[in-house]
N, C-alpha and C positions, 0 to 999 in steps of 0.2 A: 717381684710384683710391685714393690714399693717404688722402683726407679725405672719401670718399663711398662708398656701396655700389657693388657691381658694376653693379647695375641702373641706378642714377643715372648712373654713368660712361657706360654704354652709351647711355642715353637722351639724355644731354647732347649727343652728336654724332650723333643719328639721321639728320641730313641727309647724312652720309657713306654711309649704308647704304640709305636710303630716300628717295623723293621725298615729303617731308613735306606737300607741297601736294596730291598726287594719291593717295598710297597710303592704305589703310585704317588709321585710327588704332588701332582695336581689334587688328588684326593686328600692328601695330608694338609695341603694349603687351604683347601676348601673347608675342611673340618676346623682347622686353626682359626679361620675367619669366623666361623659360627661361634666357637668358644670365645673368640675375641670380643664378641658382642656382649658378653656377660659382664656385669658391673664388678669392678675390682673388689668392692666390699663384700660381695657375695662369695667370690673366690676365697678371700681371706677368712670369712666365717666358716666356710666348708673345711678349709685346711686346719682351722683351730679345733673344730669339734670332731672331725673324722677319726683321729686317733683314739678317741674315747668311746666310740660306738661299740657296744657289745654285740657283734654280729652273731655270735653263737647263741646268745640269749634270744635274739630275734628269730634265728633259724629254727629253734626248738618250738616256736609258736606257730610255725607254718603248718597248715593242715590240709593242703590241697596238692594235687600232683605238681611237681616242680622239676623243671629241666635246668640243669646247670651246665652252661657252655663255658668251659675253662680254657683260657689261652695259656698254653704250657710255658711260654716265654715271658709271661707277665711278671714284672718286678714288683707290682703292687699287690698281687694276690698269688702267693706261691702255691705250688701243687698241694702241699700239706694243708693249707687253708681250705682249698677246694674240697679235699677229702673230708676234712672236719665238717664243713658245711653239709656235704653229701650225707655223712653219717648222722648229723643232727636233724636233718629234714627227712622224716619218715616217708619212705616210698619215693624218694627223689631219684633222679637219674643224672649221672655225671657223664658228660661227653667231652673228652679232652681234644684239644687242637694243639698238638705238641709243638708245632712250628710257629704259632701265632703269638703276637705281643698283646698288650692289654686291650686294644680295640678290635677284638676278634670279629665282632659283628660287621665291621667295616672292611676288614682285609680278607675275610672269608665269608662274605655275605651270602653267597649262594649256598654254601655248605651249611651255614647256620640256619638259613631259611628251610632247607630240606630237613634238618634235624627237628626244627620247630614244627613243621608240618607233620612229620612222622610221629612226633610226640603227641601233638594235639589229636591226631587221628587215632592213635593207640588208646587215648583216653575218651574216645567217643565224641570229641569236638570236630567240627568241620565236616560232619556228614549230614546229608539231607534225609529227612524222614520220608 
């Protein structure tokens, strides 16, 4: 990121976020363009603090129904981490997407939307009185 644009940095390791063999190249480029609009200092700051965030401590504080959509091929969030989060969030539901990379919401959008709708309806949201 020091010697290239944010978009170039993001695109360089697209394989961490997408299945570059299967996912739509136009969609990956579109998202890279969006990310590329982020100020490089913001990206650097996130990369500095992210490793020190105690996600488990935060998960244990969540007290609302929680849906975890886990991409099984994510290099950033291994399955063990998703299981740990699921166990730490009382009453959470874990839905795995075994063949998805990190950006599951983009590559499996319709399936994610269906899961979110099912989840919210099962908790009384999205119904009309």
